[in-house]
C-alpha positions in Angstrom: 0.0 0.0 0.0 2.8 2.3 0.7 4.2 1.6 -2.8 0.9 2.8 -4.1 1.0 6.1 -2.4 4.6 6.7 -3.6 3.5 6.0 -7.1 0.4 8.6 -6.7 2.8 11.0 -5.3 5.2 10.6 -8.3 2.5 11.0 -10.7 0.9 14.2 -9.0 4.2 16.0 -8.3 6.6 14.9 -11.5 4.7 13.5 -14.2 1.2 15.7 -14.3 3.4 18.8 -14.3 5.9 17.6 -16.9 3.0 16.7 -19.2 1.4 20.2 -18.5 4.9 21.8 -19.5 4.9 19.8 -22.7 1.2 20.7 -23.5 2.1 24.4 -22.7 4.9 24.2 -25.4 2.8 22.6 -27.9 0.0 25.1 -27.7 2.1 27.9 -28.4 2.6 26.9 -32.1 -0.8 25.5 -32.3 -1.9 29.3 -31.2 0.4 30.9 -33.9 -0.9 28.7 -36.5 -4.3 29.7 -35.7 -3.5 33.4 -35.8 -1.7 32.8 -39.4 -4.7 31.0 -40.6 -7.1 33.8 -39.6 -4.9 36.2 -41.4 -4.8 33.9 -44.3 -8.7 33.9 -44.4 -9.1 37.4 -44.2 -6.7 38.0 -47.3 -8.6 35.4 -49.2 -11.9 37.1 -48.2 -10.3 40.5 -49.5 -9.0 38.7 -52.8 -12.4 37.1 -53.2 -14.4 40.5 -52.7 -12.0 42.2 -55.4 -12.5 39.4 -57.6 -16.1 40.1 -58.0 -15.3 43.5 -59.8 -13.9 41.6 -62.6 -17.3 41.1 -64.1 -17.3 44.9 -65.0 -14.1 44.4 -66.9 -15.8 42.9 -70.1 -18.4 45.7 -70.4 -15.6 48.2 -69.9 -13.4 46.7 -72.5 -16.2 46.6 -75.0 -17.0 50.4 -74.1 -13.2 51.0 -74.8 -13.4 49.1 -78.0 -16.3 51.5 -79.0 -15.0 54.4 -78.0 -11.5 53.8 -80.0 -13.5 53.0 -83.2 -15.2 56.5 -82.6 -12.3 58.2 -82.0 -10.5 56.7 -85.1 -13.3 57.8 -87.0 -13.2 61.1 -85.8 -9.5 61.4 -86.4 -10.1 60.1 -90.0 -12.8 62.9 -90.4 -10.5 65.7 -89.3 -7.8 64.4 -91.5 -10.3 64.9 -94.5 -11.4 68.2 -93.6 -7.8 69.4 -92.8 
């Protein structure tokens, strides 16, 4: 019975604190990974919101093409006049 109490005392005073220290050292990188993952997620959300604006590029490109054709026609007309 005495060995049982010595084993319990050894477990309580040595093994459990040692395991808690190891877990503490393990939690630091895990928390850092969590913070980095949150930052990556925030960046991804920002990029995704910017990608929604790409839909406006197609009408803009078509508009620029039409304006360019109009400017070229205006320039040709000016060349005829002058």
